[in-house]
N, C-alpha and C positions, 0 to 999 in steps of 0.2 A: 527935234524927232528922235525916238529912240532907233538904236541899234538892229538893224532887222539882222533874225537870225538863220543861218544854214539850215538848210533840209539837207539832213543826215541822209535819207536815203538816194536822192539825188546827187549828192556827193559822191554816194558810192560807185553812181552808176556812169556817171558824167564826165571826162576834164578838160580844162580848159587849156587849150594854147598858148602860145609864145605872144602869139597874133590878136587874142580874143576869141576864135574859134572856140566849136564845140564837138568832142569827140565820144563816141561811146562805142560801144561793142556791140556786135551783132547778135543775132539771137538767131538759136537751132543747130547751134553748136556742141550739146551736151550729150545727147544718146543717142540710138537709133542710128549711127553713124555706117554702118555697113552698105547700110541703101541708096548712101548719097555720093556721086560721083565725085572724084575726086577735085576737077576746078570747082564745084560745087561747095564743098570740103575749104578749101583755099580762101574763095570767097567770103565765107563766113568768117574768114581767119581776120581779116585786115577789116581795121576799125571804119567806121560812118563817119560824115560830120554830121550833125544837125542844123538844121536851115530853116530861113520862114519865123513864124510865129512862136512854133513850137522854139529854139532856141532862143525867142524873149523870154516866154515862157522862164525855159528853166534857166537863166541869166538872173530873172529877178531870183526863185527858186533858192537859189545859190548864194545870193544876193551880191551880188557883182551890177 
């Protein structure tokens, strides 16, 4: 069977941890930040884990 190519757009957005979990950045943190509360902005700044069927599809796109 041929090698699987990495989907580069996915690779730029999702990172794989040492234990094999997928981590992504959260949305809504780029502009119009003055109306968002400090706690909301702090939460946006933390990475989020990807789970379930989405994680399975992303791993296939990454060739893992």
